[in-house]
N, C-alpha and C positions, 0 to 999 in steps of 0.2 A: 657508572654514576647515577645516583639518584636523581628522577626527575623533579625540579622544583617547581611548586604550586603557589601562585598569591591567592588568597580568598579575599574576596571583594564583597563583605557582608555586613550590614549595619546591626543585625541582631546578635549579640555576644553568645547567646547560648547555642544558637544555630552555628555560628562561626567556629565555636569551640568543638562541638560535635563534628562538624565537617574535619576539623584539624586531626582530632583523635582517629577518625577513621581512615584519613590519608597516611598518617604516621603508621598506623598498624598495617596498611598496606605497602609500606616501603617507599613512601613518597617524603621528599623534603618540603616543609611548609616554610616559605621565605617570610611569612608576615600576614596579618589581617587588617584590611582597610575598611573603614565604614563610610568613606566618601570618595568621590572621583578624584578630588585633589590628593588625598593622602594616598590613594591608589598610584597616581603618576609618580609621586615620589618614591615609593616603595619599588615600582617597577624599574625607575632609573637606578636606584641603589643597589637592588638585589638581583636584577635580571632573571626573573622567573622564566620557565620553559612554558608555562600554562597558567591561564588565570579563570578560576571558578568566580562567576559573576552573578550576583543579585542585580534586580532591576530597580527596585525603589530604594535608593541611598541617602544619607544625610547630605544637605546642601541643595543647590538649584540643580545639579547634573543627576541623570539618571545612567543606570548601567548601560542602557542603550546607547547613550552619548558616548560613554567609554569605549563600547564595542567597535565603534566606527574608527576611534582613534588606535585601538589594537589592531584592526583590520588593516590600517595604514602601516603599521609597525610589524606587520606580518606575524604578530604574537597570538597564537590560538587560543580561543577562549570557549568555555561552556557556561550556559545560564544555569543558574539554580534559583528558582523563585515560586512564590505562591501567587503571582500577578498573572492572571490567565484570561482576561477578557479579549475579545476578538481583535480590537484595535492594537492591543498590545503584542498578542501573538503575531499580527500582520507585520508590526515594526520589528518584532525579534527576527522573524525569518528574512526580512529584508537584509539584515546583517550577516546572514550565511554563518551562523555558529556550527560548531562541531557537535553540538548537542544541547539539549534542554531538558532540566528535570524540574518536577514540581515537587513542592515541599508539602507534607514530610515525604521521605523516601528511605528506601532500605540501603544499608551499607553495600550490599551485593549489586544494587542496580548501579550505584554510584561507580564502582569499581569496574563494572562491565563496560558502562558508557565510556569511561576515560580509556580503557583498553581499546575500545572500537575507534574513539577520536583520534588516539594517538597514531594508530595505524593508518586512517585516512590522511592525516596530516603528513606522515612519512611519505605515504604513496604520492600524494601531490607535490611534494618536494622531490621524489625520485631518489630518496635514501632507502627503499625498500624494495625487495624483489617481490614480485607477485608470488603466490603459490605454486608450488611445483606442477601443480595440475593446471596451470594458467592456459597450457596450450590446448587442453582438451575442448571439444565442441560441445556447446549446450544444445541439446536435442531441441529442434524446433524453433530456436531463436536465431533468426536470419537477419544478416545485414551488416555494413561495414561503415555506417554512419558515425559520427563522432558522439552523437546523443546517445546511440545504442552502445557504444563502447564503453561509454560512462556507466550505463547501467550494468553491463557485464563485468566490470571491475568492483563495483559496489557488491554485486552478488557474490565474487571471489572473496571480497574482505569479510562479509558478514557470514556466509555459509558454514564456515568451520567453527563458529561460536555457538553458544547456546542461546543467545539473545532472541527476543521477539523480533519480528519483522513486519512493517507495515508497507504494502505494496499499493501506491496510488496511480491513478490514470483513467482515461475515459475507458467507456467500455469497448471491449474488442481489440485492446491495445497489447494482449498477451500476458495478463497477470497471472494466470494459472499456470503457464509455461515458466515464468519467473519462478514461482513456488516451487515446481518440481525440479528445477535447477538448483535452489537452495537446498532442497532435500539431497538431490544426488552429489552435491559438493560438500555434505557434510559427514559426521561420523555415524550418522543414523541411516545412511543410504540403504544398508541391509536390513532396515526395518520397514514397516508399512507408512506410506503417506495416505492420509485419509481425508478426501475432500468433501467440504460441507458447503452448500450454497444456502446461506442463512436466509435470503430472500424466498427462497422455496419450501422453508419449514412453516407449517401451520403453526399459528401462536400457541395453540393449546397443546401441541406435540413437542414444541422446541426442547424443553427440559428433558423429556424421555428420549429424544432422538440424539441429543448430545451427551447425558449422563446415564441413560438406560433407566430401567425399573425393575422392580421386583414383582413376581408372579403375584394377581391379586391387589396390586396397589391401587388400581382404578378399574373402572368397568371397561371390560375388553382385554384387560391386561392378563392373558390366559397363560403367559408364560414368562420366564425371565428374559429381559432385553439387555444386550451388552451395548452400552452407547458409543458413540464415535470417538470420546475420549479414551476410552478403555481399549478399543480397537486400535486406536493409534500408539498406545503405551510402547515407549522405547523408540517411537518414531516421530512423526510429524503429523500436525493436523492444520489443513489450509481452511480457514474460515473467509470464503469468498462473500462479498457483498456485506461486510461487518456491520455497516452502517444501517442496515436493515433490522437488526436486532432490536427488540423492544427492551425498554430500561430494565425491567424485572430480571431478563436473562442476562443483560450486561452485568448485573451484580454478581450472579452466579458465575460468570466467566472470570471476573476479576478475581474472586476467590481461587478459581483454580489457577489463574496465574501467580497469586501470592502464596498459597498454601501447598500446591501441587497436589491437591487432592480433590475427590468428588463424592458425591452421595447419590446414590440411585434412588428414584421415586419411590417412597414405600418402604426404603432400606433404614436400618438404624445405626449402620457404621460407616465410616469414612473409608475410601479406598484410595491409597496413594498412586498417583499416575505421573509417568516421567515423559513429557510430551513437550516438544517445541512447537510454538505456535507461530504461524505464518498467516497473517490477515491481508485482505485487500478490500478496496472500495473505490467507487467512482465518485463518491460523495466528498465534499469538501468538510472534513471531520471537525475544523475549527469553527465553522458556522454551525454545524449541528451542535457542538458543545455551548456555543453562546446563546443558543435558542433552545437549549434544554433538552435536547433529543439523544444527547450522547453524553456519557458521563466522562467528565475530565480525567478522573483518576485512571479509567480504563484506557482512554486516549493515550495518556503519558506512559502507561505500561506498555502499550503497543508500539508506540512512536519513539521507541529507543533508536531505531534504525531505519528510517524511512527510505524507500526506493520508489521515485517517481517515473513513470513510464511515458515517453513522448508520444503524441499523437502521430499517426502515420504522416499526416499533412507536413508535420515538421522534420521529417527525415525522409523526403521523397527520393532521395539518392538510393534507398534500401528497395523501391518499390519493384524495379525490374528482378533483382535477386529474390523476393519474395514470390513474384510472379512465376518465375521460372521454377522454384521450388514447388510451388503448388501444382503447376503444369505436369511436373514429372511425378508428383504424388498421385494426383488423380487420373493421368493417362495410364499409370500402372495398375491402379487398383480398378479401373473400368475396363481395362484391356484394349484400350483405343491408342492407335499409333499416331497421336498428336505430339510432335517433338519440338515445336516452336512457335514463338509469337512474333508476328512482324513488327518491324519498325514503327510503322504507323499505329499499330495496335498499342506498342509500348508508348508511344508519345501520347496516346489517349489516356493511358493508365496515368502518366506522369501528371497530365492537366486537370485531372479530376482529385477533389479533395478528400475523399474517403470519410466521410461523417462516421461510418461504422467501423473504422480503422481496419486492421488486420483482418478481422473476421469477415468483414464485408468483402475485401479483396479476395480472401480465401474462397467464399461462397460464389464470387462472381467468376472466378477462374473455373471452379469446379463446373458451374452450368456450362461454361462456354467449351470446355473439353467435350462434355456430354453432347453439345449441340454441333461441334465441329463436324465438316463433312470432308476436310482434307488433313494432311499432317501438319498444316500450319493454321493458327488462329490469325486471320488477316486483317479482320477489323472488328470493333466492338461496339455494341449499343448502349452506352453509358447514360445514366439519368443526369439531368441537368445538375450543376453543382449546387448544393443546399446552403452554401456559406454566404450568397450574395444578399437574400433578403436582410440578413444583419446588418448590413452596410447602410441600409436604408431606414434605420430605427428613428422613430419620432415619438415623442413622449416619455415617460419614466421607463426605465429597464425593468423587466419583469425577473421575478426570483427564478433560481433554478427549478424549484419546486412547480412554480406556475407554469414554467416553459415544458417541463416534462408532462405535466397533465395536459397540456394544450397539443402536445406533439402525439401523446397517445390517443387522445380523443380524436385528433385528425386521422391516425391510423384506423382507428375503428370505424371512422366515418367512411374511409375509403374502402373498407372490407365489410361494408353493410353491418356492422356490429359482430362479425364475427372474430371470435378471440383466438380459438386454437384450430389445428389442422391446415391443410392445404388452402391457400388464399386467405388465412386467417391474419389477424394483426400481429400476433406474435412472430408469425413466419416474416412478415413485412419488416418487424423492427430488428429481427434476427436475434431474438430472445427467446427463452424457453417460455412455454405457455403458463407453466405455474409461476414463474417469476413475474410475468405479466400480470396475472390474475392477484399476486400479491401487492404489485405496485398499484393496481386499480383500487383495491381495497383501502390501501394506506392514503390514495389521494382523492377517495370518495368518489370515484367513477362507478357508475353502477353498470353491470353486465347487460348486454343488449342495448348500450347506446348507440344511438345513430343520429 
């Protein structure tokens, strides 16, 4: 039986285009409503399975008002709108839709979004079985918490599709592990996955790194260079810290997403590439869009299927599993016979907030394995939790950028201005030195600050 879809859209041309796309894809369109009042009537009469919902409608009520009603009815819906300011995006997100597309969009993107939305809805209702490889372990993704289980289910939903994925979460939550799992559970698993740290790319070389260059295309281009996208052809490219890409590079990336083709620097022909894009960021991209630092059209091309990773402090029941996983990993690699963590030490791990998330825990266990003098890690020297000062805030809240700048400057000060190498700020912050240099440049922090 065909899925029945109601279109709630007050622009006739847009609504008619949607209707044509949906009919062509095999859906039944139960009607077009231009207001919430009209939509309520059609929902009662036609009993649609899904609603495609614009935000700005005729009358006093908006699509967001209707969304809350649909949520009560357990009638799934997706937004299709050109209204994308930050406050609207936040209001939309609160209604927990199954998708959001910005106008204008391509027919292919609409159908892919509907396919994913339907599977997610069916999975929530328990009417679909997970993929046959559902019992396979995901390498390096450790834990049994409900929050992690939800992430794993999302990976298994989206991995076999060809859609782009945006992985969100704080630094150190395991975004690269998730990207690798998406690749391994896809039909592209026999092909390469190419990892690119966007924050570590010098601005002058971004285009060359991503798309390659021809010999002689610029001073120093002494030979042909194959870029990351060509290297990832038929496979997956993982663009980590995508929020760090400058706007001109975002334009070129958007073209690759839309046209599936690249041009090498200095070249005079386009090269077709078949690449699945997985991106990640620890930035709030809605805020970056609102402040003009990230392109709205690129955001929506990437955000068809977002996966948000929880902070470690929000899934503390996984800490002991992770700690023992890293204990086994580093005792084996260092050839030290350290086989257990005491109950007291595990309690210490549980009581710490882990601002650096899984990465901080991993480095901490590695250090303690190397320092252990017996077969058991008995007690730990953990720093005071860093979350307490935020409970004593007075005055206006600082922006994320201001806080990041202050945090980096404090790290530099404690390291006497040293950025890289042992005892440097990069080591203290547990990030790559090149990433720290890039952040310093972006935030206007001069090297040698103390």
